[in-house]
NUROKOL-355719 format. One line per 4 residues: number of its first residue (from 1); for each residue x, y, z negated of N, C-alpha, C. Coordinates in Angstrom, 2 decimals, m for minus. Last residue first. Example, Ala and Ser with C-alpha at 12.3 -4.5 7.8 and 13.67 -1.06 7.14 Angstrom:
residues 2
2) 12.85 m2.25 m7.08 13.67 m1.06 m7.14 12.90 0.03 m7.87 ~ 13.19 m5.69 m7.80 12.30 m4.50 m7.80 13.20 m3.30 m7.80
This chain:
residues 296
296) 28.32 49.71 m14.37 29.73 49.87 m13.86 29.52 50.92 m12.75 ~ 25.65 48.69 m14.68 26.36 49.94 m15.67 27.56 50.43 m15.21 ~ 25.61 46.73 m13.02 24.61 47.77 m12.73 25.25 49.13 m13.45 ~ 27.25 44.92 m14.02 27.62 45.29 m12.78 26.71 46.67 m12.46
292) 26.02 44.19 m16.67 27.19 45.00 m16.62 27.74 45.53 m15.18 ~ 23.70 43.00 m15.55 23.65 44.46 m16.38 25.09 45.03 m16.39 ~ 24.74 40.86 m14.50 24.29 41.86 m13.65 23.97 43.20 m14.50 ~ 25.81 39.58 m16.75 26.66 39.78 m15.68 26.06 40.92 m14.72
288) 23.32 39.22 m17.93 24.39 39.90 m18.60 25.30 40.39 m17.67 ~ 22.04 37.25 m16.20 21.41 38.70 m16.54 22.40 39.62 m17.07 ~ 23.84 35.14 m16.29 23.71 35.84 m15.02 22.98 37.20 m15.32 ~ 23.28 34.30 m19.11 24.74 34.88 m18.64 24.63 35.46 m17.42
284) 20.53 33.74 m18.88 21.12 34.86 m19.71 22.40 35.29 m19.39 ~ 20.83 31.70 m17.17 20.22 32.77 m16.66 20.39 34.01 m17.69 ~ 21.88 29.60 m18.53 22.65 30.33 m17.51 22.16 31.54 m17.02 ~ 19.66 29.20 m20.23 20.82 29.60 m20.88 21.84 30.31 m19.86
280) 17.86 28.20 m18.31 17.57 29.31 m19.10 18.84 30.10 m19.62 ~ 17.78 25.75 m16.81 18.94 26.77 m16.43 18.83 28.07 m17.38 ~ 15.51 24.51 m17.37 16.61 24.05 m17.89 17.99 25.07 m17.73 ~ 12.58 26.46 m18.05 13.58 26.20 m17.20 14.82 25.72 m17.82
276) 10.77 27.28 m19.95 10.97 25.90 m19.85 12.04 25.50 m18.75 ~ 10.42 30.06 m19.61 11.09 29.53 m20.88 11.58 28.00 m20.74 ~ 10.92 31.40 m16.41 10.05 30.44 m17.15 10.97 30.04 m18.37 ~ 11.90 34.82 m16.34 12.01 33.48 m15.78 11.33 32.75 m16.78
272) 12.90 38.08 m15.37 12.02 37.21 m16.07 12.23 35.83 m15.44 ~ 15.09 40.87 m15.70 14.80 39.51 m15.04 13.87 38.92 m15.91 ~ 13.99 44.45 m15.50 14.65 43.32 m15.97 14.36 42.23 m15.22 ~ 13.46 47.90 m16.23 13.70 46.91 m15.19 14.51 45.66 m15.66
268) 11.44 50.27 m17.35 12.50 49.30 m17.74 12.45 48.13 m16.73 ~ 10.70 53.74 m16.79 10.35 52.38 m16.70 11.55 51.54 m16.99 ~ 9.14 56.89 m17.66 10.25 56.06 m17.03 9.86 54.61 m17.01 ~ 8.78 60.45 m18.42 8.15 59.01 m18.06 9.44 58.30 m17.41
264) 10.00 62.71 m20.89 10.06 61.95 m19.47 9.68 60.57 m19.32 ~ 8.27 64.79 m22.98 8.90 63.45 m22.71 8.86 62.91 m21.44 ~ 10.16 67.00 m20.74 10.08 66.01 m21.98 8.57 65.84 m22.47 ~ 9.45 67.37 m17.28 9.55 67.87 m18.70 9.55 66.76 m19.65
260) 11.48 65.69 m14.70 10.21 66.07 m15.37 10.46 66.64 m17.00 ~ 13.68 66.50 m12.28 13.33 65.82 m13.37 12.14 66.43 m14.20 ~ 12.91 66.53 m8.80 13.12 67.23 m10.14 12.94 66.22 m11.15 ~ 13.76 66.81 m5.39 13.55 66.07 m6.53 13.86 66.77 m7.82
256) 12.38 68.17 m2.25 13.28 68.25 m3.48 12.85 67.30 m4.67 ~ 12.36 67.30 1.14 11.75 67.38 m0.08 12.79 67.66 m1.09 ~ 12.19 66.36 4.23 12.55 67.66 3.66 11.69 67.89 2.25 ~ 13.67 62.97 3.90 12.54 63.97 4.30 12.82 65.33 3.73
252) 15.79 61.44 3.17 14.89 61.02 4.34 13.90 61.94 4.67 ~ 17.09 62.08 0.95 17.72 62.57 2.04 16.85 62.24 3.28 ~ 15.47 60.87 m1.12 15.78 62.21 m1.17 16.24 62.77 m0.04 ~ 15.58 58.17 m0.80 14.45 58.68 m0.42 14.58 60.25 m0.27
248) 18.30 57.35 m1.52 17.78 56.84 m0.30 16.55 57.70 0.27 ~ 18.57 58.61 m4.19 19.58 58.80 m2.93 18.93 58.56 m1.75 ~ 16.22 57.64 m5.47 16.51 59.04 m5.14 17.42 59.28 m3.99 ~ 15.64 55.11 m6.70 15.30 55.49 m5.17 15.71 56.94 m4.69
244) 16.14 55.24 m9.14 17.08 54.52 m8.23 16.81 54.75 m6.76 ~ 14.01 56.68 m10.49 15.37 57.27 m10.24 16.30 56.44 m9.22 ~ 11.00 56.24 m8.72 11.95 55.87 m9.87 13.44 56.49 m9.28 ~ 8.86 59.12 m7.94 9.46 57.93 m7.47 10.47 57.42 m8.58
240) 5.52 60.61 m7.32 6.81 60.29 m8.27 7.56 59.13 m7.74 ~ 4.61 63.54 m5.17 4.69 61.99 m5.68 5.61 61.86 m6.69 ~ 2.35 65.75 m4.01 3.67 65.53 m4.35 3.47 63.88 m4.79 ~ 0.77 67.19 m0.88 0.73 66.82 m2.23 2.35 66.54 m2.83
236) 1.97 67.45 2.34 0.75 66.82 1.65 1.12 66.35 0.31 ~ 4.21 68.12 3.80 3.42 69.09 3.05 2.26 68.72 2.44 ~ 5.83 66.12 4.63 4.99 66.94 5.75 3.87 67.80 4.96 ~ 6.89 65.23 2.47 7.90 66.15 3.49 7.04 66.83 4.61
232) 4.98 63.67 1.50 5.32 64.93 0.76 6.09 65.96 1.67 ~ 5.06 61.66 3.50 3.84 62.56 3.36 4.07 63.87 2.60 ~ 7.63 60.69 2.63 7.46 61.28 4.08 6.16 62.25 4.03 ~ 7.03 59.66 0.25 7.95 60.75 0.43 7.83 61.48 1.68
228) 5.15 57.66 0.94 4.67 58.65 0.09 5.77 60.01 0.16 ~ 6.79 55.84 2.60 5.61 56.44 3.15 5.27 57.60 2.34 ~ 8.69 55.03 0.52 9.04 55.81 1.80 7.85 56.45 2.36 ~ 7.14 53.53 m1.16 7.64 54.89 m1.74 8.16 55.70 m0.47
224) 4.37 52.05 0.34 5.86 52.10 0.05 6.15 53.43 m0.42 ~ 1.96 52.10 1.08 2.39 50.82 0.87 3.68 50.82 0.29 ~ m0.19 54.73 m0.48 0.68 54.16 0.41 1.15 52.74 0.15 ~ m3.18 56.75 m0.51 m2.37 55.62 m1.02 m1.48 55.20 0.11
220) m4.29 60.07 m0.97 m3.68 59.07 m0.15 m3.18 58.03 m0.87 ~ m5.50 61.75 m2.81 m6.03 61.71 m1.35 m5.38 60.66 m0.47 ~ m6.50 62.30 m5.97 m5.81 61.43 m5.17 m6.33 61.49 m3.73 ~ m8.20 63.83 m7.70 m7.11 64.54 m6.83 m6.32 63.70 m5.90
216) m9.64 62.29 m8.84 m10.48 63.00 m7.84 m9.39 63.81 m6.85 ~ m8.74 58.79 m9.53 m8.73 60.18 m9.74 m9.21 61.03 m8.71 ~ m9.06 55.95 m10.13 m9.85 56.63 m8.95 m9.80 58.33 m9.34 ~ m8.75 56.15 m13.60 m8.71 55.28 m12.39 m9.62 55.93 m11.51
212) m7.44 59.08 m14.89 m8.36 57.99 m14.97 m8.22 57.25 m13.83 ~ m4.07 59.90 m16.27 m5.19 59.95 m15.21 m6.06 58.82 m15.21 ~ m1.63 60.43 m17.40 m2.88 60.30 m18.16 m4.03 60.51 m17.31 ~ 0.87 60.24 m16.24 0.07 61.47 m15.92 m1.43 61.59 m16.88
208) 1.33 57.78 m16.81 2.39 58.91 m17.25 1.60 60.08 m17.22 ~ m0.64 56.00 m15.88 m0.39 56.16 m17.25 0.50 57.28 m17.54 ~ m0.01 56.48 m13.03 m1.29 56.75 m13.50 m1.17 57.13 m15.05 ~ 2.55 55.25 m13.04 2.46 56.82 m12.54 1.09 57.24 m13.12
204) 1.91 52.64 m13.61 2.88 53.46 m14.41 2.74 54.97 m14.19 ~ 0.35 51.86 m11.55 m0.14 51.97 m12.73 0.82 52.84 m13.70 ~ 2.37 52.19 m9.45 1.11 52.94 m9.26 0.50 53.07 m10.87 ~ 4.10 50.19 m10.15 4.54 51.66 m10.23 3.43 52.39 m10.29
200) 2.77 47.88 m9.50 2.81 48.26 m10.92 3.29 49.73 m11.10 ~ 0.58 47.52 m6.91 1.92 47.92 m7.32 1.81 48.31 m8.96 ~ m2.20 47.17 m6.80 m1.40 46.11 m6.87 0.13 46.38 m7.19 ~ m3.24 49.56 m4.67 m3.44 48.81 m5.77 m2.55 47.64 m5.53
196) m0.67 51.99 m3.30 m1.92 51.26 m3.31 m2.01 50.21 m4.45 ~ 0.92 54.94 m4.77 1.04 53.65 m4.14 m0.30 52.73 m4.19 ~ m0.10 58.36 m4.45 0.07 57.01 m5.16 0.42 55.91 m4.30 ~ 0.10 61.65 m4.73 0.10 60.61 m3.94 0.70 59.33 m4.51
192) m1.60 64.18 m6.36 m0.56 63.19 m6.61 m0.66 62.11 m5.63 ~ m2.22 67.62 m4.73 m2.48 66.27 m5.35 m1.43 65.26 m5.53 ~ m2.26 68.44 m7.77 m1.31 68.90 m6.52 m1.65 68.61 m5.19 ~ m3.76 67.44 m9.73 m4.42 68.50 m8.98 m3.52 68.98 m7.62
188) m2.14 65.63 m10.91 m3.22 65.07 m10.07 m3.91 66.25 m9.36 ~ m0.22 67.35 m12.41 0.27 66.64 m11.21 m1.14 66.16 m10.31 ~ m0.69 68.25 m14.79 m1.20 69.00 m13.77 m1.12 68.41 m12.39 ~ 0.37 66.54 m16.73 m0.95 66.62 m16.78 m1.54 67.43 m15.59
184) 3.21 67.02 m16.44 2.65 66.01 m15.94 1.10 65.99 m15.82 ~ 3.85 70.51 m15.78 3.73 69.38 m16.68 2.94 68.28 m15.98 ~ 5.60 71.53 m12.92 4.63 71.63 m13.79 4.48 70.40 m14.70 ~ 8.29 73.68 m12.47 8.01 72.16 m12.80 6.84 72.20 m13.49
180) 8.35 76.70 m10.58 8.45 76.08 m12.06 7.85 74.48 m11.95 ~ 9.88 76.92 m7.42 8.72 77.20 m8.25 8.92 76.15 m9.75 ~ 11.98 76.45 m5.80 12.20 77.43 m6.81 10.92 77.57 m7.80 ~ 10.97 74.49 m3.98 12.29 74.14 m4.94 12.31 75.00 m5.98
176) 8.92 74.35 m2.28 8.59 74.69 m3.65 9.82 74.42 m4.65 ~ 10.03 73.58 0.27 9.69 75.03 0.03 9.29 75.32 m1.36 ~ 10.39 70.85 0.05 11.50 71.61 m0.31 11.15 73.29 m0.21 ~ 7.63 69.18 m1.75 8.24 69.85 m0.52 9.28 70.71 m0.82
172) 8.57 67.08 m4.40 7.82 68.04 m3.92 8.40 68.61 m2.55 ~ 8.71 64.43 m6.83 9.04 64.68 m5.28 8.13 65.92 m4.82 ~ 10.03 63.77 m9.98 8.91 64.34 m9.12 9.40 64.63 m7.73 ~ 11.07 60.52 m11.20 11.30 62.04 m10.62 10.22 62.49 m9.89
168) 11.43 58.63 m14.10 10.78 58.99 m13.00 10.94 60.40 m12.60 ~ 14.40 56.89 m15.32 13.22 57.81 m15.25 12.60 57.96 m14.08 ~ 15.32 53.58 m16.61 15.35 54.64 m15.42 14.26 55.54 m15.62 ~ 17.19 50.86 m17.77 16.15 51.78 m17.91 16.25 52.98 m16.94
164) 17.88 47.48 m16.98 18.37 48.93 m16.97 16.93 49.78 m17.29 ~ 17.52 44.87 m17.89 18.69 45.23 m17.05 19.17 46.83 m17.23 ~ 15.99 42.60 m20.28 16.27 44.00 m19.65 17.63 44.06 m19.01 ~ 14.45 39.63 m19.96 15.97 40.23 m20.11 16.11 41.47 m19.48
160) 12.01 37.47 m21.06 12.38 38.72 m20.47 13.59 39.26 m20.84 ~ 10.67 34.24 m20.43 11.80 34.97 m20.92 12.10 36.28 m20.41 ~ 7.21 33.07 m20.71 8.35 33.68 m19.92 9.34 34.36 m20.95 ~ 5.09 32.40 m22.06 5.94 31.18 m21.50 7.13 31.66 m20.65
156) 3.94 34.75 m23.11 4.76 33.80 m23.90 5.50 32.92 m23.34 ~ 4.37 37.82 m21.54 3.70 36.38 m21.31 4.53 35.38 m22.02 ~ 4.89 40.41 m21.05 4.17 39.92 m22.27 3.48 38.64 m22.06 ~ 6.17 42.18 m19.38 5.17 41.36 m18.79 4.22 40.51 m19.89
152) 7.37 45.47 m19.98 7.27 44.14 m20.26 6.02 43.48 m19.42 ~ 9.39 45.54 m16.91 9.04 45.01 m18.13 8.17 45.97 m19.17 ~ 9.31 45.22 m13.48 9.28 46.09 m14.54 8.81 45.34 m15.78 ~ 11.46 42.66 m12.03 10.53 43.57 m11.96 10.27 44.32 m13.25
148) 12.63 39.93 m10.58 12.99 41.18 m11.09 12.03 42.15 m10.87 ~ 12.44 36.47 m11.46 11.84 37.75 m10.74 12.43 38.72 m11.36 ~ 13.47 33.16 m10.55 13.75 34.41 m11.39 12.74 35.47 m10.69 ~ 12.54 31.03 m9.11 13.28 30.60 m10.37 13.34 31.91 m11.31
144) 9.38 30.25 m7.68 10.31 31.28 m7.83 11.16 30.69 m9.10 ~ 7.50 28.21 m7.79 7.96 28.45 m6.62 9.11 29.63 m6.36 ~ 6.14 27.59 m10.19 7.43 27.05 m9.97 7.96 27.36 m8.47 ~ 4.07 28.98 m11.22 3.75 27.65 m10.37 5.13 27.04 m9.94
140) 5.28 31.15 m12.51 4.56 30.14 m13.21 4.30 29.02 m12.57 ~ 6.06 32.50 m10.11 7.19 32.03 m11.14 6.43 30.98 m12.04 ~ 3.87 33.13 m8.79 4.79 32.06 m8.05 5.72 31.66 m9.30 ~ 2.62 34.87 m10.60 1.97 33.59 m10.28 2.97 32.47 m9.74
136) 4.61 36.59 m10.59 4.23 36.15 m11.86 3.58 34.82 m11.47 ~ 4.49 37.72 m7.88 5.70 37.17 m8.34 5.58 36.16 m9.81 ~ 1.73 38.62 m7.74 1.98 37.35 m7.04 3.50 36.80 m7.45 ~ 1.94 40.87 m9.59 1.00 39.76 m9.81 1.47 38.45 m9.10
132) 3.93 42.55 m8.50 4.16 41.85 m9.72 3.30 40.64 m9.88 ~ 4.52 41.91 m4.90 4.03 42.80 m5.81 3.97 41.97 m7.33 ~ 7.60 40.88 m3.27 6.28 40.90 m3.51 5.84 41.79 m4.74 ~ 10.32 39.52 m1.68 9.69 40.78 m1.91 8.15 40.54 m2.15
128) 12.88 37.21 m2.31 11.39 37.31 m1.69 10.85 38.72 m2.35 ~ 16.19 35.74 m1.83 15.32 36.68 m2.26 13.82 36.76 m1.74 ~ 17.93 33.23 m2.42 16.94 33.40 m1.68 15.90 34.43 m2.17 ~ 21.36 32.35 m2.76 20.28 33.43 m3.17 19.33 33.37 m2.14
124) 23.39 30.07 m3.53 22.45 30.41 m2.46 21.18 31.09 m2.64 ~ 26.46 30.09 m5.15 24.97 30.41 m5.20 24.31 30.55 m3.85 ~ 29.08 30.11 m5.09 28.30 28.85 m4.51 26.93 28.98 m4.73 ~ 30.10 32.38 m6.51 30.12 32.15 m5.01 29.52 31.11 m4.44
120) 29.02 34.25 m8.95 28.68 32.88 m8.42 28.80 32.52 m6.97 ~ 30.02 36.83 m8.74 29.95 36.19 m9.95 29.83 34.63 m9.80 ~ 29.97 37.65 m6.03 31.08 37.58 m6.72 31.22 36.76 m7.85 ~ 27.12 37.44 m5.59 28.04 36.61 m4.75 29.61 36.36 m5.41
116) 26.11 39.11 m7.31 25.80 37.65 m7.68 26.88 36.75 m6.87 ~ 27.07 41.50 m6.26 27.27 41.19 m7.62 27.21 39.63 m7.97 ~ 25.52 41.47 m3.88 26.75 41.58 m4.07 27.52 41.09 m5.13 ~ 23.03 41.57 m5.05 23.38 40.29 m4.10 24.78 40.26 m4.07
112) 22.82 44.02 m6.22 22.63 42.80 m7.00 23.17 41.46 m6.28 ~ 22.84 45.66 m3.88 23.98 45.60 m4.95 23.89 44.45 m5.78 ~ 20.46 44.89 m2.63 21.64 44.98 m2.08 22.88 44.72 m3.04 ~ 18.35 45.52 m4.62 18.76 44.32 m4.17 20.25 44.07 m3.48
108) 17.89 48.28 m5.17 18.76 47.59 m6.01 19.14 46.15 m5.39 ~ 16.40 49.29 m3.00 17.36 50.09 m3.78 18.37 49.38 m4.70 ~ 14.52 47.63 m2.19 15.29 48.37 m1.25 16.36 49.03 m1.76 ~ 13.34 46.39 m4.63 14.11 45.57 m3.65 14.74 46.49 m2.67
104) 11.67 48.16 m6.21 13.16 47.80 m6.47 14.02 47.30 m5.47 ~ 9.15 48.28 m5.34 9.87 49.53 m5.67 11.20 49.36 m6.30 ~ 8.41 45.50 m4.69 9.00 46.49 m3.73 9.58 47.83 m3.99 ~ 10.12 43.29 m6.83 9.05 44.01 m6.62 9.51 44.98 m5.56
100) 11.33 39.80 m6.11 11.65 41.37 m6.45 10.53 42.11 m6.12 ~ 12.52 36.47 m7.00 11.46 37.50 m6.54 11.79 38.82 m6.91 ~ 14.72 34.24 m5.96 14.44 35.32 m6.74 13.48 36.35 m6.05 ~ 15.91 30.95 m6.26 14.81 31.74 m5.83 14.35 33.05 m6.49
96) 18.81 29.58 m5.16 18.24 30.43 m6.49 17.22 31.15 m5.79 ~ 20.58 26.60 m4.58 19.59 27.51 m4.16 18.95 28.32 m5.41 ~ 24.04 26.46 m5.76 22.91 25.88 m4.99 21.83 27.07 m4.86 ~ 25.00 27.17 m9.06 25.31 27.02 m7.59 23.97 26.50 m6.93
92) 26.54 28.20 m12.04 25.28 28.18 m11.16 25.88 28.06 m9.79 ~ 29.39 26.07 m13.14 28.76 27.58 m12.78 27.56 27.05 m11.93 ~ 28.71 22.76 m14.32 29.44 23.87 m14.19 28.69 25.19 m13.83 ~ 26.58 20.80 m14.63 27.79 20.58 m13.72 28.39 21.87 m13.43
88) 24.19 21.00 m15.95 25.28 20.12 m16.40 26.54 20.03 m15.86 ~ 22.46 22.36 m14.43 22.82 22.96 m15.53 24.13 22.14 m16.32 ~ 21.69 20.52 m12.38 22.73 21.81 m12.04 23.38 22.43 m13.29 ~ 19.97 18.97 m13.83 21.35 18.33 m13.12 22.31 19.59 m13.00
84) 17.89 20.90 m13.96 18.75 20.12 m15.40 20.05 19.52 m14.80 ~ 17.10 21.29 m11.51 17.97 22.37 m12.32 18.58 21.93 m13.57 ~ 15.97 18.94 m11.09 17.11 19.46 m10.11 17.95 20.37 m11.07 ~ 13.92 19.19 m12.82 14.91 18.08 m13.04 16.03 18.31 m12.18
80) 12.59 21.16 m11.76 13.33 21.51 m13.00 14.30 20.45 m13.38 ~ 11.28 20.32 m9.64 12.43 21.17 m9.42 13.04 21.39 m10.74 ~ 9.64 18.32 m10.99 10.77 17.92 m10.21 11.80 18.91 m9.84 ~ 8.04 20.10 m12.33 8.73 19.38 m13.07 9.83 18.73 m12.16
76) 6.66 21.31 m9.93 7.47 22.26 m10.95 8.43 21.28 m11.83 ~ 5.39 19.18 m8.82 6.45 19.72 m8.14 7.33 20.71 m8.89 ~ 3.52 18.70 m11.10 4.54 17.51 m10.68 5.70 18.33 m9.92 ~ 2.04 20.99 m10.94 2.86 20.55 m12.27 3.91 19.71 m11.90
72) 1.11 20.85 m8.50 1.84 21.85 m8.79 2.67 21.70 m9.91 ~ m0.63 18.60 m8.86 0.38 18.55 m7.76 1.51 19.64 m8.11 ~ m2.50 19.77 m10.52 m1.75 18.61 m11.15 m0.59 18.43 m10.06 ~ m3.71 21.65 m8.79 m3.20 22.07 m10.08 m2.12 20.95 m10.51
68) m4.70 19.87 m6.80 m3.70 21.08 m6.43 m2.88 21.39 m7.81 ~ m6.60 18.38 m8.00 m5.36 17.95 m7.50 m4.37 18.92 m7.27 ~ m8.46 20.37 m8.41 m7.92 19.74 m9.45 m6.67 19.09 m9.21 ~ m9.29 20.88 m5.73 m8.80 22.04 m6.64 m8.20 21.40 m8.00
64) m9.97 18.44 m4.85 m8.95 19.16 m4.23 m8.37 20.20 m5.11 ~ m12.39 17.90 m6.33 m11.26 17.04 m6.52 m9.98 17.59 m5.93 ~ m13.85 19.84 m5.03 m13.75 19.87 m6.47 m12.52 19.01 m6.56 ~ m12.07 20.77 m1.89 m13.35 20.11 m2.68 m12.88 20.22 m4.16
60) m11.22 23.85 m0.63 m10.73 22.60 m1.21 m11.96 22.01 m2.03 ~ m11.72 24.94 2.84 m11.74 25.18 1.36 m11.41 23.77 0.62 ~ m10.47 26.61 5.72 m10.78 25.43 4.83 m11.07 25.82 3.45 ~ m11.65 28.31 8.58 m10.99 28.33 7.41 m11.40 26.92 6.74
56) m13.34 27.92 11.15 m12.23 29.00 11.01 m11.33 28.82 9.69 ~ m14.60 25.64 10.86 m14.20 26.03 12.22 m13.16 27.10 12.06 ~ m13.50 23.75 8.05 m14.52 24.50 8.78 m13.88 25.10 10.05 ~ m13.02 21.20 5.96 m12.47 21.70 7.01 m13.66 22.31 7.83
52) m12.23 20.60 2.74 m13.54 20.75 3.47 m13.00 21.73 4.66 ~ m10.13 18.30 1.27 m10.27 19.53 1.91 m11.75 19.65 2.80 ~ m9.95 15.84 0.00 m9.29 17.02 m0.71 m9.81 18.33 m0.17 ~ m11.89 12.89 m0.08 m11.70 14.21 0.62 m11.02 15.08 m0.50
48) m10.61 9.77 m0.92 m11.52 10.73 m1.37 m11.06 12.10 m0.57 ~ m8.65 7.93 m1.35 m9.99 7.30 m0.97 m11.03 8.54 m1.14 ~ m5.92 8.31 m1.51 m6.80 8.74 m2.65 m8.08 8.11 m2.37 ~ m5.04 7.75 1.08 m4.50 7.06 m0.17 m5.46 7.09 m1.29
44) m6.33 9.43 2.49 m6.77 8.27 2.73 m6.31 7.25 1.62 ~ m5.40 11.97 1.73 m6.81 11.75 1.30 m7.10 10.30 1.54 ~ m2.80 11.61 2.68 m2.92 11.68 1.29 m4.21 11.36 1.02 ~ m3.38 11.67 5.43 m2.79 10.50 5.02 m3.20 10.37 3.41
40) m4.10 14.29 5.68 m5.15 13.21 5.92 m4.60 11.91 5.33 ~ m1.64 15.67 5.06 m2.73 15.72 4.28 m4.03 14.82 4.47 ~ m0.20 14.62 7.28 0.19 14.39 6.11 m0.91 14.59 4.94 ~ m1.67 15.66 9.46 m1.53 14.43 9.21 m1.30 13.94 7.97
36) m1.35 18.42 9.13 m2.59 17.88 9.11 m2.52 16.31 8.90 ~ 1.47 18.65 9.61 0.98 18.77 8.11 m0.47 18.23 7.98 ~ 1.61 17.93 12.23 2.26 17.15 11.28 1.84 17.22 9.92 ~ 0.09 19.83 13.51 m0.45 18.63 13.57 0.31 17.54 12.53
32) 1.80 22.18 12.88 0.39 22.17 12.28 m0.17 20.55 12.27 ~ 5.09 21.50 12.20 3.99 21.73 13.06 2.82 21.60 12.21 ~ 6.99 23.05 9.37 6.77 21.87 10.22 5.65 22.37 11.19 ~ 7.67 24.99 7.46 8.55 24.70 8.51 8.17 23.31 9.41
28) 5.84 25.78 5.59 6.36 24.47 5.38 7.55 24.16 6.52 ~ 4.70 27.99 6.79 5.51 28.25 5.42 6.08 26.91 5.13 ~ 3.43 26.82 8.95 4.46 27.63 9.02 5.31 27.83 7.94 ~ 1.48 25.27 7.62 2.61 24.70 8.35 3.70 25.48 8.54
24) 0.10 27.31 6.57 0.73 26.34 5.70 1.62 25.68 6.31 ~ m1.06 28.50 8.58 0.00 29.18 7.96 0.54 28.39 6.98 ~ m2.48 26.31 9.79 m1.43 27.14 10.52 m0.37 27.80 9.59 ~ m4.43 25.76 7.80 m3.47 24.76 8.38 m2.21 25.39 9.06
20) m5.06 27.72 5.00 m5.13 27.56 6.37 m4.03 26.71 6.95 ~ m4.89 28.15 2.34 m5.96 27.95 2.69 m6.12 27.91 4.22 ~ m2.41 28.59 0.96 m2.66 29.33 2.22 m3.94 29.29 2.63 ~ m2.36 26.82 m1.23 m2.06 28.11 m1.58 m2.45 28.95 m0.21
16) m3.13 24.35 m0.05 m3.92 24.87 m1.08 m3.76 26.35 m1.34 ~ m1.03 23.99 1.64 m2.34 24.10 2.27 m3.20 24.72 1.09 ~ 1.12 23.62 m0.19 1.23 24.79 0.81 m0.09 25.09 1.44 ~ 0.13 21.21 m1.35 0.35 22.53 m2.18 0.31 23.77 m1.33
12) 0.42 19.43 0.60 m0.96 19.78 0.16 m0.91 20.97 m0.54 ~ 3.13 19.36 1.09 2.51 20.03 2.10 1.00 20.23 1.78 ~ 3.92 18.34 m1.46 4.52 19.76 m1.02 3.67 20.20 0.02 ~ 2.74 15.75 m1.58 2.40 17.01 m2.47 2.86 18.32 m2.05
8) 3.88 14.47 0.55 2.44 14.67 0.51 2.17 15.91 m0.33 ~ 6.52 14.49 m0.44 6.26 15.28 0.80 4.71 15.53 1.04 ~ 6.48 12.99 m2.65 6.60 14.32 m2.79 6.17 15.25 m1.71 ~ 3.74 10.47 m2.07 5.06 10.94 m1.93 5.13 12.52 m2.28
4) 1.71 7.85 m2.89 1.98 9.34 m2.81 3.29 9.68 m2.96 ~ 2.30 4.69 m0.96 2.09 5.51 m2.07 2.21 7.18 m1.79 ~ 0.69 2.34 0.94 1.36 3.45 0.95 1.02 4.21 m0.35 ~ 0.86 m1.18 0.06 m0.02 0.22 m0.18 0.80 1.21 m0.10
C-alpha cells in the first residue's frame, strides 16, 4: 500500500495556502499537473476528498482544513529536525529563511546580508519581504526561520531580540524648509500621507499622531515609503519615515527631512524566531553579531 510521504504533505500544504493549483505549483517549482497528481494520490491514500474543485477556485473540505493544520505541524517538526542536526555541527550553515518588513528591507537588508556573509560564510540566506501579519503567520507555520520587524510582537511562542532603535522623521516639501516644525497633533491637517492597511509603520504613525482610524485629513495611502515621499515632493501633504530611510528617500525627491519635537516618536527593530527552534541559541549569537555590525 502506498504511504503518505513528505512530498504529498508539502504539495498539499502549498495548495492549502494558495487555494489555487497554478499558484501552488509555481510556489512548489513543479508543473500544475504534477501537483494535481500528488494531491489526488494523497486523497486516494486517505480514501476521502481534501479539496472541492470549482471552475475558477478551490476550497478545502472539512477534512482538508484539519489535515492542512496537521500537515503543517509535521512539516515544521521535520524542518526542526534538520535544524537540530545543524545546531550540533559547528557554525550556522545551509538555508536560512529570513522574512523582512517592507519599511526595513530596502534600507537595512543589503547591509545585513553583507554582515551575515562575513560572519557565516556557509550560510545560504533566503530573504523574503512581507508585511508583519504574514511574516508572523509564516514564522509560526515553519515557512520562515527568522523575521526582522518592529518590536514588540508580544507572542509567547516567539523570542524577540532587539537590534536597533530609531526615530521617525517628518518629510515636507523643500519649499517649507524654513517654516516651524508643527507638533505631531497638527500633522493630520497637513494632510498626513500614510502607508496602506497591513503595514505596521502605518499603525505606528497613527499612534504617534494620536489620530483616529480613518482620519479625515488623510487623502492618500501608498504601498511604499518611496511613493509617499514622491507625493510629498509633488506638493501633496507630509509624511513620516523611519530614520534608516533618510539617506535613500531624502535625495529621491524635492523634500526636506526634520526631526520632530520631543517626545520624538520612533520604533524598535529586532529579530524574532520560534522559541522551539533548535537553533535558538545560535540565533542569539547571530543577532548579537548583527547588532554589533549595525552599531559600527
